[in-house]
N, CA, C and O of each residue as an XYZ file, in Angstrom:
840
protein
N     -19.119    -24.070      3.145
C     -18.029    -23.253      3.681
C     -17.985    -23.317      5.205
O     -16.923    -23.167      5.809
N     -19.140    -23.541      5.819
C     -19.186    -23.638      7.271
C     -18.718    -24.983      7.800
O     -18.323    -25.088      8.961
N     -18.758    -26.001      6.974
C     -18.414    -27.349      7.421
C     -16.983    -27.750      7.080
O     -16.395    -28.588      7.763
N     -16.420    -27.158      6.031
C     -15.073    -27.540      5.627
C     -14.036    -26.881      6.526
O     -14.257    -25.783      7.038
N     -12.921    -27.543      6.712
C     -11.875    -27.039      7.602
C     -11.052    -25.940      6.954
O     -10.653    -24.985      7.620
N     -10.796    -26.070      5.655
C      -9.903    -25.139      4.964
C     -10.589    -24.329      3.879
O      -9.921    -23.643      3.105
N     -11.926    -24.397      3.810
C     -12.623    -23.643      2.776
C     -13.020    -24.529      1.613
O     -12.702    -25.718      1.576
N     -13.717    -23.930      0.668
C     -14.202    -24.666     -0.490
C     -14.164    -23.728     -1.685
O     -14.452    -22.539     -1.544
N     -13.821    -24.233     -2.838
C     -13.696    -23.389     -4.021
C     -15.057    -23.123     -4.647
O     -16.002    -23.887     -4.448
N     -15.150    -22.030     -5.407
C     -16.384    -21.706     -6.115
C     -16.713    -22.795     -7.129
O     -17.883    -23.059     -7.403
N     -15.681    -23.428     -7.686
C     -15.899    -24.500     -8.651
C     -16.608    -25.674     -7.999
O     -17.478    -26.293     -8.613
N     -16.245    -25.988     -6.758
C     -16.903    -27.091     -6.065
C     -18.336    -26.717     -5.685
O     -19.241    -27.550     -5.748
N     -18.536    -25.442     -5.286
C     -19.905    -24.985     -5.012
C     -20.758    -25.121     -6.268
O     -21.918    -25.529     -6.196
N     -20.187    -24.781     -7.407
C     -20.895    -24.913     -8.679
C     -21.323    -26.352     -8.925
O     -22.461    -26.610     -9.316
N     -20.403    -27.292     -8.695
C     -20.708    -28.704     -8.935
C     -21.765    -29.228     -7.975
O     -22.636    -30.004     -8.370
N     -21.693    -28.805     -6.708
C     -22.585    -29.373     -5.696
C     -23.969    -28.736     -5.679
O     -24.925    -29.355     -5.213
N     -24.093    -27.503     -6.182
C     -25.391    -26.822     -6.148
C     -26.054    -26.739     -7.521
O     -27.255    -26.489     -7.615
N     -25.280    -26.948     -8.581
C     -25.859    -26.922     -9.921
C     -26.046    -25.540    -10.512
O     -26.711    -25.391    -11.537
N     -25.459    -24.508     -9.870
C     -25.560    -23.155    -10.411
C     -24.381    -22.897    -11.351
O     -23.479    -23.727    -11.463
N     -24.389    -21.746    -12.023
C     -23.271    -21.400    -12.884
C     -22.062    -21.013    -12.031
O     -22.200    -20.716    -10.845
N     -20.892    -21.019    -12.639
C     -19.692    -20.651    -11.892
C     -19.780    -19.200    -11.417
O     -19.364    -18.885    -10.302
N     -20.322    -18.315    -12.264
C     -20.458    -16.903    -11.893
C     -21.331    -16.737    -10.654
O     -21.015    -15.951     -9.762
N     -22.438    -17.490    -10.608
C     -23.327    -17.442     -9.445
C     -22.638    -18.021     -8.210
O     -22.737    -17.467     -7.116
N     -21.942    -19.138     -8.398
C     -21.235    -19.773     -7.279
C     -20.181    -18.833     -6.711
O     -20.035    -18.725     -5.494
N     -19.441    -18.147     -7.594
C     -18.389    -17.238     -7.143
C     -18.993    -16.071     -6.375
O     -18.429    -15.630     -5.373
N     -20.139    -15.566     -6.837
C     -20.799    -14.463     -6.142
C     -21.305    -14.914     -4.769
O     -21.190    -14.173     -3.793
N     -21.862    -16.119     -4.688
C     -22.287    -16.676     -3.400
C     -21.089    -16.769     -2.448
O     -21.155    -16.380     -1.282
N     -20.018    -17.291     -2.986
C     -18.780    -17.470     -2.246
C     -18.280    -16.122     -1.715
O     -17.903    -16.014     -0.548
N     -18.276    -15.108     -2.563
C     -17.813    -13.772     -2.190
C     -18.700    -13.166     -1.107
O     -18.199    -12.543     -0.171
N     -20.020    -13.346     -1.231
C     -20.937    -12.792     -0.250
C     -20.761    -13.449      1.122
O     -20.827    -12.776      2.151
N     -20.539    -14.760      1.129
C     -20.329    -15.459      2.401
C     -19.044    -14.974      3.062
O     -18.993    -14.815      4.281
N     -18.009    -14.738      2.262
C     -16.735    -14.282      2.830
C     -16.852    -12.878      3.435
O     -16.109    -12.543      4.358
N     -17.771    -12.058      2.929
C     -17.954    -10.737      3.539
C     -18.456    -10.861      4.974
O     -18.222     -9.974      5.795
N     -19.154    -11.970      5.279
C     -19.633    -12.199      6.647
C     -18.485    -12.523      7.598
O     -18.639    -12.443      8.816
N     -17.334    -12.890      7.037
C     -16.196    -13.289      7.853
C     -15.254    -12.136      8.153
O     -14.221    -12.323      8.796
N     -15.607    -10.952      7.693
C     -14.809     -9.761      7.982
C     -15.152     -9.253      9.377
O     -16.315     -8.985      9.676
N     -14.136     -9.122     10.230
C     -14.362     -8.713     11.617
C     -13.564     -7.465     11.963
O     -12.428     -7.298     11.518
N     -14.156     -6.607     12.745
C     -13.473     -5.413     13.244
C     -13.159     -5.645     14.713
O     -13.952     -5.296     15.587
N     -12.000     -6.234     14.982
C     -11.650     -6.607     16.351
C     -10.315     -5.992     16.764
O      -9.514     -5.585     15.922
N     -10.098     -5.934     18.055
C      -8.818     -5.544     18.632
C      -8.318     -6.698     19.482
O      -9.105     -7.515     19.961
N      -7.014     -6.761     19.667
C      -6.416     -7.846     20.447
C      -6.337     -7.414     21.906
O      -5.769     -6.370     22.225
N      -6.904     -8.218     22.775
C      -6.998     -7.860     24.187
C      -5.987     -8.597     25.062
O      -5.898     -8.338     26.262
N      -5.233     -9.508     24.471
C      -4.239    -10.238     25.247
C      -3.032     -9.379     25.558
O      -2.759     -8.411     24.849
N      -2.306     -9.722     26.610
C      -1.132     -8.941     27.017
C       0.128     -9.342     26.266
O       1.124     -8.619     26.300
N       0.096    -10.491     25.583
C       1.240    -10.963     24.797
C       0.811    -11.148     23.353
O      -0.073    -11.952     23.058
N       1.439    -10.403     22.457
C       1.053    -10.390     21.048
C       2.284    -10.619     20.182
O       3.342    -10.038     20.419
N       2.130    -11.473     19.178
C       3.190    -11.684     18.192
C       2.828    -10.941     16.911
O       1.668    -10.946     16.501
N       3.802    -10.307     16.281
C       3.579     -9.560     15.045
C       4.599    -10.012     14.001
O       5.757    -10.285     14.316
N       4.143    -10.081     12.765
C       5.031    -10.531     11.682
C       4.421    -10.130     10.349
O       3.237     -9.802     10.271
N       5.224    -10.158      9.319
C       4.741     -9.883      7.966
C       5.070    -11.054      7.061
O       6.026    -11.791      7.304
N       4.279    -11.220      6.023
C       4.543    -12.266      5.036
C       4.168    -11.734      3.668
O       3.689    -10.608      3.542
N       4.385    -12.544      2.643
C       4.052    -12.155      1.276
C       3.281    -13.286      0.622
O       3.639    -14.455      0.766
N       2.229    -12.942     -0.092
C       1.347    -13.941     -0.693
C       1.246    -13.683     -2.184
O       1.140    -12.537     -2.621
N       1.278    -14.772     -2.972
C       1.124    -14.654     -4.416
C       2.453    -14.618     -5.132
O       3.512    -14.755     -4.519
N       2.384    -14.431     -6.453
C       3.593    -14.358     -7.250
C       4.266    -15.700     -7.415
O       3.784    -16.717     -6.916
N       5.384    -15.697     -8.115
C       6.153    -16.907     -8.350
C       7.597    -16.682     -7.925
O       8.146    -15.591     -8.074
N       8.200    -17.749     -7.390
C       9.582    -17.640     -6.926
C      10.520    -17.187     -8.041
O      11.507    -16.500     -7.778
N      10.219    -17.569     -9.291
C      11.108    -17.233    -10.407
C      11.098    -15.742    -10.712
O      11.974    -15.253    -11.424
N      10.103    -15.001    -10.174
C       9.999    -13.569    -10.433
C      10.451    -12.720     -9.252
O      10.180    -11.520     -9.210
N      11.130    -13.329     -8.306
C      11.488    -12.607     -7.085
C      12.522    -11.510     -7.347
O      13.501    -11.712     -8.065
N      12.274    -10.346     -6.745
C      13.219     -9.240     -6.704
C      13.169     -8.730     -5.269
O      12.241     -8.012     -4.896
N      14.139     -9.090     -4.484
C      14.069     -8.825     -3.047
C      14.049     -7.334     -2.744
O      14.847     -6.568     -3.283
N      13.126     -6.933     -1.874
C      13.044     -5.535     -1.475
C      14.156     -5.185     -0.490
O      14.738     -4.102     -0.562
N      14.448     -6.096      0.424
C      15.404     -5.780      1.478
C      16.789     -6.348      1.221
O      17.734     -6.028      1.943
N      16.921     -7.188      0.198
C      18.196     -7.825     -0.056
C      18.432     -9.038      0.803
O      19.487     -9.665      0.703
N      17.468     -9.393      1.658
C      17.586    -10.548      2.535
C      16.694    -11.667      2.026
O      15.595    -11.420      1.530
N      17.153    -12.855      2.148
C      16.395    -14.005      1.691
C      15.057    -14.084      2.423
O      15.005    -14.006      3.651
N      13.969    -14.241      1.651
C      12.667    -14.451      2.245
C      11.880    -13.194      2.542
O      10.766    -13.286      3.058
N      12.416    -12.022      2.239
C      11.726    -10.778      2.568
C      11.005    -10.204      1.354
O      11.295     -9.091      0.917
N      10.061    -10.975      0.815
C       9.142    -10.433     -0.173
C       9.652    -10.413     -1.581
O      10.802    -10.766     -1.842
N       8.804    -10.002     -2.488
C       9.136     -9.919     -3.890
C       8.194     -8.925     -4.542
O       7.093     -8.675     -4.051
N       8.645     -8.362     -5.658
C       7.823     -7.372     -6.347
C       6.509     -7.962     -6.822
O       5.514     -7.244     -6.929
N       6.485     -9.256     -7.108
C       5.269     -9.886     -7.623
C       4.354    -10.385     -6.511
O       3.294    -10.945     -6.789
N       4.749    -10.190     -5.262
C       3.953    -10.676     -4.140
C       3.276     -9.524     -3.405
O       3.695     -8.371     -3.507
N       2.220     -9.856     -2.661
C       1.472     -8.858     -1.908
C       1.796     -8.977     -0.423
O       1.668    -10.063      0.141
N       2.214     -7.889      0.226
C       2.529     -7.962      1.659
C       1.279     -8.072      2.521
O       0.257     -7.443      2.246
N       1.380     -8.878      3.560
C       0.301     -9.030      4.544
C       0.931     -8.924      5.926
O       1.918     -9.600      6.219
N       0.363     -8.078      6.768
C       0.854     -7.911      8.136
C      -0.120     -8.572      9.090
O      -1.335     -8.432      8.946
N       0.414     -9.295     10.070
C      -0.457    -10.010     10.992
C      -0.027     -9.876     12.441
O       1.150     -9.676     12.741
N      -1.008     -9.992     13.341
C      -0.761     -9.997     14.784
C      -1.664    -11.037     15.416
O      -2.802    -11.224     14.986
N      -1.159    -11.713     16.437
C      -1.951    -12.743     17.095
C      -1.710    -12.704     18.597
O      -0.578    -12.559     19.057
N      -2.791    -12.834     19.349
C      -2.686    -13.018     20.794
C      -2.215    -14.453     21.038
O      -2.691    -15.375     20.375
N      -1.321    -14.650     21.944
C      -0.933    -16.012     22.270
C      -2.118    -16.722     22.928
O      -2.589    -16.329     23.996
N      -2.584    -17.778     22.259
C      -3.741    -18.515     22.732
C      -5.051    -17.871     22.369
O      -6.102    -18.323     22.822
N      -5.023    -16.814     21.556
C      -6.240    -16.083     21.242
C      -6.453    -15.845     19.762
O      -6.273    -16.745     18.942
N      -6.840    -14.618     19.428
C      -7.293    -14.292     18.083
C      -6.181    -13.704     17.221
O      -5.126    -13.297     17.707
N      -6.461    -13.678     15.928
C      -5.487    -13.178     14.959
C      -6.120    -12.083     14.118
O      -7.329    -12.088     13.888
N      -5.302    -11.147     13.660
C      -5.695    -10.112     12.710
C      -4.702    -10.148     11.562
O      -3.494    -10.172     11.795
N      -5.185    -10.152     10.329
C      -4.316    -10.140      9.156
C      -4.783     -9.050      8.207
O      -5.953     -9.021      7.825
N      -3.880     -8.152      7.821
C      -4.230     -7.023      6.974
C      -3.300     -6.945      5.763
O      -2.077     -6.949      5.901
N      -3.896     -6.874      4.590
C      -3.126     -6.628      3.372
C      -2.651     -5.181      3.415
O      -3.442     -4.278      3.687
N      -1.370     -4.953      3.149
C      -0.806     -3.615      3.219
C      -0.077     -3.273      1.922
O       0.249     -4.156      1.129
N       0.172     -1.996      1.719
C       0.889     -1.565      0.513
C       2.377     -1.868      0.610
O       3.049     -2.045     -0.406
N       2.893     -1.928      1.849
C       4.297     -2.240      2.087
C       4.437     -2.657      3.553
O       3.443     -2.750      4.273
N       5.669     -2.907      3.987
C       5.887     -3.311      5.384
C       6.794     -2.312      6.095
O       7.600     -2.684      6.948
N       6.653     -1.055      5.737
C       7.405      0.003      6.404
C       6.767      0.307      7.761
O       5.590      0.027      7.988
N       7.568      0.883      8.652
C       7.060      1.226      9.975
C       5.898      2.203      9.885
O       4.963      2.119     10.681
N       5.938      3.134      8.924
C       4.863      4.115      8.780
C       3.533      3.463      8.418
O       2.472      4.039      8.656
N       3.588      2.266      7.845
C       2.379      1.520      7.500
C       1.962      0.575      8.614
O       0.778      0.451      8.927
N       2.945     -0.088      9.210
C       2.687     -1.137     10.203
C       2.317     -0.578     11.584
O       1.383     -1.069     12.219
N       3.036      0.433     12.043
C       2.866      0.918     13.412
C       1.459      1.444     13.707
O       0.941      1.192     14.795
N       0.814      2.173     12.768
C      -0.568      2.603     13.068
C      -1.527      1.435     13.273
O      -2.465      1.541     14.063
N      -1.305      0.319     12.570
C      -2.147     -0.862     12.756
C      -1.934     -1.436     14.145
O      -2.891     -1.809     14.824
N      -0.672     -1.506     14.569
C      -0.364     -2.012     15.908
C      -0.998     -1.112     16.971
O      -1.622     -1.599     17.913
N      -0.835      0.202     16.813
C      -1.367      1.143     17.794
C      -2.887      1.051     17.902
O      -3.445      1.210     18.988
N      -3.556      0.795     16.780
C      -5.014      0.734     16.771
C      -5.554     -0.568     17.342
O      -6.635     -0.587     17.930
N      -4.806     -1.663     17.172
C      -5.349     -2.984     17.484
C      -4.743     -3.658     18.711
O      -5.272     -4.670     19.173
N      -3.643     -3.123     19.253
C      -2.975     -3.757     20.399
C      -3.025     -2.808     21.591
O      -2.736     -1.619     21.454
N      -3.389     -3.329     22.752
C      -3.523     -2.512     23.957
C      -2.188     -1.903     24.370
O      -1.150     -2.547     24.215
N      -2.188     -0.674     24.892
C      -0.952     -0.070     25.411
C      -0.313     -0.947     26.479
O      -0.997     -1.667     27.206
N       1.006     -0.871     26.558
C       1.807     -1.597     27.553
C       1.796     -3.109     27.358
O       2.232     -3.847     28.241
N       1.303     -3.580     26.215
C       1.349     -5.017     25.929
C       2.782     -5.433     25.590
O       3.611     -4.603     25.217
N       3.054     -6.722     25.726
C       4.331     -7.276     25.297
C       4.190     -7.732     23.859
O       3.307     -8.529     23.543
N       5.052     -7.234     22.985
C       4.985     -7.546     21.557
C       6.255     -8.281     21.152
O       7.368     -7.825     21.416
N       6.067     -9.425     20.507
C       7.183    -10.242     20.048
C       7.289    -10.160     18.528
O       6.294    -10.329     17.823
N       8.488     -9.903     18.026
C       8.729     -9.861     16.582
C      10.070    -10.513     16.275
O      10.812    -10.902     17.177
N      10.367    -10.624     14.978
C      11.715    -11.021     14.600
C      12.581     -9.754     14.539
O      12.167     -8.701     15.024
N      13.765     -9.850     13.952
C      14.697     -8.724     13.968
C      14.654     -7.880     12.695
O      15.612     -7.170     12.391
N      13.562     -7.951     11.959
C      13.422     -7.131     10.764
C      13.517     -5.654     11.163
O      12.970     -5.249     12.188
N      14.214     -4.854     10.349
C      14.491     -3.462     10.697
C      13.227     -2.622     10.878
O      13.262     -1.606     11.574
N      12.122     -3.022     10.272
C      10.863     -2.292     10.433
C      10.507     -2.109     11.899
O       9.926     -1.089     12.270
N      10.845     -3.081     12.736
C      10.424     -3.057     14.140
C      11.435     -2.388     15.067
O      11.275     -2.436     16.287
N      12.476     -1.764     14.508
C      13.552     -1.213     15.334
C      13.063     -0.223     16.385
O      13.570     -0.213     17.507
N      12.093      0.602     16.038
C      11.643      1.647     16.968
C      10.302      1.330     17.617
O       9.634      2.231     18.124
N       9.901      0.068     17.607
C       8.605     -0.314     18.172
C       8.493      0.030     19.650
O       7.440      0.473     20.108
N       9.570     -0.170     20.397
C       9.532      0.102     21.837
C       9.456      1.591     22.140
O       9.196      1.973     23.281
N       9.680      2.440     21.136
C       9.629      3.890     21.333
C       8.246      4.464     21.049
O       8.035      5.667     21.200
N       7.304      3.622     20.641
C       5.945      4.095     20.387
C       5.327      4.622     21.687
O       5.627      4.100     22.761
N       4.479      5.637     21.609
C       3.893      6.211     22.838
C       3.011      5.248     23.611
O       2.683      5.517     24.767
N       2.618      4.138     23.010
C       1.789      3.147     23.707
C       2.587      2.360     24.750
O       2.003      1.630     25.551
N       3.902      2.499     24.746
C       4.719      1.872     25.778
C       4.811      0.363     25.679
O       4.770     -0.328     26.697
N       4.934     -0.157     24.468
C       5.025     -1.604     24.289
C       6.356     -2.142     24.807
O       7.399     -1.509     24.649
N       6.304     -3.310     25.424
C       7.498     -4.046     25.851
C       7.884     -4.956     24.695
O       7.233     -5.974     24.464
N       8.926     -4.603     23.974
C       9.271     -5.265     22.710
C      10.387     -6.293     22.906
O      11.452     -5.973     23.434
N      10.131     -7.529     22.474
C      11.127     -8.597     22.504
C      11.309     -9.146     21.093
O      10.345     -9.267     20.337
N      12.564     -9.482     20.739
C      12.860     -9.897     19.366
C      13.597    -11.233     19.349
O      14.358    -11.557     20.260
N      13.348    -11.996     18.288
C      14.050    -13.267     18.076
C      14.821    -13.170     16.767
O      14.280    -12.720     15.757
N      16.066    -13.585     16.783
C      16.961    -13.403     15.633
C      16.915    -14.619     14.708
O      17.704    -15.552     14.866
N      16.003    -14.610     13.754
C      15.891    -15.729     12.824
C      17.093    -15.855     11.912
O      17.445    -16.963     11.507
N      17.731    -14.744     11.579
C      18.892    -14.795     10.673
C      20.049    -15.556     11.290
O      20.926    -16.043     10.577
N      20.055    -15.662     12.620
C      21.086    -16.431     13.322
C      20.617    -17.854     13.604
O      21.230    -18.577     14.389
N      19.517    -18.250     12.951
C      18.942    -19.591     13.111
C      18.441    -19.832     14.531
O      18.442    -20.961     15.020
N      18.019    -18.764     15.178
C      17.434    -18.870     16.508
C      15.931    -18.641     16.362
O      15.509    -17.610     15.838
N      15.126    -19.593     16.822
C      13.683    -19.510     16.619
C      12.886    -19.465     17.920
O      11.744    -19.005     17.937
N      13.481    -19.936     18.995
C      12.836    -19.879     20.301
C      13.898    -19.595     21.351
O      14.942    -20.246     21.385
N      13.620    -18.613     22.213
C      14.511    -18.335     23.330
C      13.636    -18.065     24.547
O      13.231    -16.930     24.796
N      13.353    -19.119     25.296
C      12.433    -19.000     26.405
C      11.034    -18.702     25.898
O      10.477    -19.478     25.122
N      10.461    -17.583     26.329
C       9.126    -17.193     25.897
C       9.164    -16.302     24.649
O       8.120    -15.877     24.154
N      10.364    -16.025     24.148
C      10.504    -15.127     22.992
C      10.498    -15.945     21.705
O      11.428    -16.707     21.443
N       9.449    -15.785     20.905
C       9.343    -16.446     19.610
C       8.169    -15.842     18.844
O       7.365    -15.091     19.395
N       8.092    -16.187     17.572
C       6.952    -15.757     16.740
C       6.302    -16.979     16.086
O       5.756    -16.887     14.987
N       6.367    -18.109     16.766
C       5.863    -19.355     16.195
C       4.356    -19.352     15.979
O       3.861    -20.006     15.061
N       3.621    -18.621     16.815
C       2.162    -18.624     16.698
C       1.716    -17.949     15.405
O       0.918    -18.514     14.657
N       2.221    -16.749     15.136
C       1.819    -16.049     13.916
C       2.360    -16.757     12.683
O       1.707    -16.763     11.640
N       3.540    -17.352     12.786
C       4.073    -18.099     11.649
C       3.236    -19.344     11.372
O       3.101    -19.763     10.222
N       2.676    -19.931     12.424
C       1.773    -21.056     12.236
C       0.516    -20.635     11.483
O       0.012    -21.376     10.639
N       0.010    -19.437     11.793
C      -1.150    -18.933     11.054
C      -0.805    -18.678      9.596
O      -1.598    -18.990      8.708
N       0.375    -18.112      9.338
C       0.783    -17.896      7.929
C       0.802    -19.215      7.170
O       0.410    -19.272      6.005
N       1.250    -20.256      7.821
C       1.290    -21.573      7.184
C      -0.120    -22.034      6.827
O      -0.348    -22.540      5.728
N      -1.072    -21.862      7.755
C      -2.467    -22.232      7.488
C      -3.033    -21.433      6.325
O      -3.703    -21.984      5.451
N      -2.760    -20.124      6.316
C      -3.268    -19.245      5.262
C      -2.732    -19.653      3.893
O      -3.493    -19.778      2.934
N      -1.435    -19.856      3.808
C      -0.826    -20.160      2.511
C      -1.187    -21.556      2.025
O      -1.402    -21.762      0.830
N      -1.257    -22.521      2.945
C      -1.664    -23.867      2.541
C      -3.113    -23.875      2.074
O      -3.469    -24.579      1.129
N      -3.953    -23.074      2.755
C      -5.353    -23.008      2.365
C      -5.532    -22.386      1.001
O      -6.250    -22.924      0.158
N      -4.886    -21.258      0.775
C      -4.997    -20.582     -0.514
C      -4.415    -21.445     -1.626
O      -5.019    -21.585     -2.690
N      -3.243    -22.023     -1.380
C      -2.599    -22.841     -2.410
C      -3.338    -24.137     -2.681
O      -3.414    -24.585     -3.825
N      -3.885    -24.745     -1.629
C      -4.515    -26.049     -1.800
C      -5.956    -25.992     -2.258
O      -6.412    -26.873     -2.988
N      -6.694    -24.947     -1.831
C      -8.123    -24.851     -2.153
C      -8.378    -23.911     -3.317
O      -9.125    -24.237     -4.241
N      -7.746    -22.731     -3.267
C      -8.044    -21.702     -4.263
C      -6.956    -21.552     -5.326
O      -7.168    -20.935     -6.370
N      -5.786    -22.130     -5.037
C      -4.643    -22.156     -5.968
C      -3.987    -20.793     -6.139
O      -2.772    -20.682     -5.974
N      -4.740    -19.767     -6.460
C      -4.174    -18.428     -6.563
C      -5.257    -17.406     -6.252
O      -6.442    -17.643     -6.486
N      -4.828    -16.263     -5.721
C      -5.757    -15.206     -5.339
C      -5.176    -13.879     -5.805
O      -3.988    -13.620     -5.613
N      -6.007    -13.032     -6.418
C      -5.535    -11.733     -6.878
C      -5.385    -10.779     -5.700
O      -6.027    -10.952     -4.663
N      -4.543     -9.783     -5.864
C      -4.327     -8.791     -4.816
C      -5.636     -8.088     -4.453
O      -5.851     -7.736     -3.293
N      -6.501     -7.886     -5.432
C      -7.769     -7.191     -5.217
C      -8.643     -7.883     -4.182
O      -9.318     -7.217     -3.398
N      -8.638     -9.217     -4.169
C      -9.520     -9.972     -3.274
C      -8.784    -10.648     -2.124
O      -9.396    -11.366     -1.333
N      -7.474    -10.425     -2.025
C      -6.688    -11.133     -1.014
C      -7.168    -10.840      0.407
O      -7.176    -11.736      1.251
N      -7.573     -9.584      0.684
C      -8.012     -9.270      2.048
C      -9.195    -10.120      2.467
O      -9.275    -10.539      3.622
N     -10.119    -10.384      1.547
C     -11.291    -11.190      1.915
C     -10.889    -12.627      2.241
O     -11.524    -13.266      3.080
N      -9.858    -13.138      1.601
C      -9.373    -14.482      1.919
C      -8.650    -14.481      3.271
O      -8.761    -15.437      4.038
N      -7.910    -13.404      3.559
C      -7.290    -13.271      4.883
C      -8.370    -13.207      5.958
O      -8.214    -13.778      7.037
N      -9.478    -12.503      5.656
C     -10.597    -12.426      6.602
C     -11.188    -13.809      6.847
O     -11.513    -14.160      7.981
N     -11.326    -14.595      5.774
C     -11.899    -15.931      5.912
C     -11.060    -16.809      6.838
O     -11.589    -17.451      7.745
N      -9.748    -16.830      6.601
C      -8.903    -17.714      7.404
C      -8.712    -17.182      8.825
O      -8.507    -17.962      9.755
N      -8.777    -15.864      9.000
C      -8.747    -15.302     10.355
C     -10.011    -15.694     11.111
O      -9.953    -16.065     12.283
N     -11.144    -15.612     10.437
C     -12.435    -15.984     11.032
C     -12.414    -17.449     11.467
O     -12.860    -17.783     12.565
N     -11.902    -18.309     10.610
C     -11.805    -19.736     10.954
C     -10.876    -19.945     12.147
O     -11.204    -20.685     13.075
N      -9.716    -19.290     12.118
C      -8.728    -19.433     13.189
C      -9.302    -18.950     14.520
O      -9.106    -19.588     15.555
N     -10.010    -17.824     14.489
C     -10.530    -17.233     15.719
C     -11.660    -18.054     16.345
O     -12.067    -17.803     17.479
N     -12.157    -19.030     15.595
C     -13.226    -19.902     16.108
C     -12.777    -21.355     16.218
O     -13.610    -22.260     16.267
N     -11.505    -21.575     16.255
C     -10.975    -22.942     16.265
C     -11.343    -23.695     17.534
O     -11.412    -24.924     17.528
N     -11.580    -22.966     18.628
C     -11.902    -23.615     19.904
C     -13.354    -23.413     20.317
O     -13.730    -23.723     21.448
N     -14.173    -22.893     19.403
C     -15.583    -22.651     19.702
C     -16.388    -23.910     19.407
O     -16.278    -24.478     18.321
N     -17.188    -24.344     20.359
C     -17.969    -25.564     20.178
C     -19.104    -25.398     19.180
O     -19.514    -26.366     18.538
N     -19.607    -24.197     19.045
C     -20.719    -23.956     18.127
C     -20.270    -24.098     16.673
O     -19.232    -23.550     16.303
N     -21.022    -24.819     15.841
C     -20.656    -24.961     14.426
C     -20.531    -23.598     13.749
O     -21.301    -22.684     14.043
N     -19.566    -23.461     12.849
C     -19.342    -22.186     12.181
C     -20.548    -21.771     11.349
O     -20.775    -20.580     11.136
N     -21.320    -22.743     10.879
C     -22.536    -22.454     10.120
C     -23.489    -21.588     10.946
O     -24.096    -20.651     10.428
N     -23.614    -21.915     12.238
C     -24.484    -21.153     13.125
C     -23.934    -19.739     13.324
O     -24.692    -18.771     13.368
N     -22.605    -19.629     13.443
C     -21.980    -18.315     13.601
C     -22.226    -17.448     12.384
O     -22.475    -16.249     12.511
N     -22.157    -18.050     11.196
C     -22.396    -17.298      9.970
C     -23.854    -16.858      9.867
O     -24.139    -15.751      9.410
N     -24.776    -17.721     10.291
C     -26.191    -17.343     10.300
C     -26.426    -16.155     11.246
O     -27.228    -15.268     10.957
N     -25.717    -16.155     12.370
C     -25.837    -15.040     13.318
C     -25.343    -13.747     12.687
O     -25.916    -12.681     12.912
N     -24.263    -13.846     11.885
C     -23.746    -12.650     11.185
C     -24.780    -12.133     10.200
O     -24.973    -10.923     10.076
N     -25.448    -13.048      9.496
C     -26.496    -12.650      8.555
C     -27.599    -11.894      9.282
O     -28.070    -10.858      8.814
N     -28.006    -12.427     10.437
C     -29.082    -11.818     11.221
C     -28.709    -10.424     11.704
O     -29.521     -9.501     11.635
N     -27.478    -10.270     12.193
C     -27.034     -8.986     12.722
C     -26.947     -7.940     11.618
O     -27.325     -6.787     11.826
N     -26.456     -8.327     10.457
C     -26.239     -7.355      9.383
C     -27.522     -7.038      8.632
O     -27.582     -6.061      7.885
N     -28.543     -7.856      8.827
C     -29.819     -7.623      8.157
C     -30.680     -6.634      8.919
O     -31.664     -6.113      8.395
N     -30.289     -6.376     10.194
C     -31.086     -5.462     11.033
C     -30.858     -4.015     10.600
O     -31.438     -3.098     11.181
């Protein structure tokens, strides 16, 4: 898991180590717990967005009536990323402002610049007491970049997450989805670190064993 770029399935761990699938899955689950981080974003420019993971397109029932805004069979995930820095991804019960805004307030510094799309959830973001400078990009008008205003960074992370889950794990239950989000966030947050991820994971083991 420390050497692969996109992760490794429990089935492959089973084949390579000779243990049972149940043992391999438990090993896999324990390693992923080491990838859970309690961090805040310290950058002054942050992109925020929501996505949906799981389910099948044939079962879609749009919550908002807009194309691409979730489905009853999918699990919502809210994410924020510092431009050029770290990412946070949280599985949520919904994407309402009452759910999303407390996460932003807890993890993003006051007076930061926050970039989002024009989803109605973010309508009152600039009115939060943290004094965020809110900029929006209108994807429904086929506008994706306007100067420094865009959400391409967080959307790039969503692409990595979904390709990883679909290509390596194929499907993930809602119960364990947060741990997979933690895994891909951990990988993303160390993309520019020269130290092998294996060493970072060993350090996590050492810290948590104390």
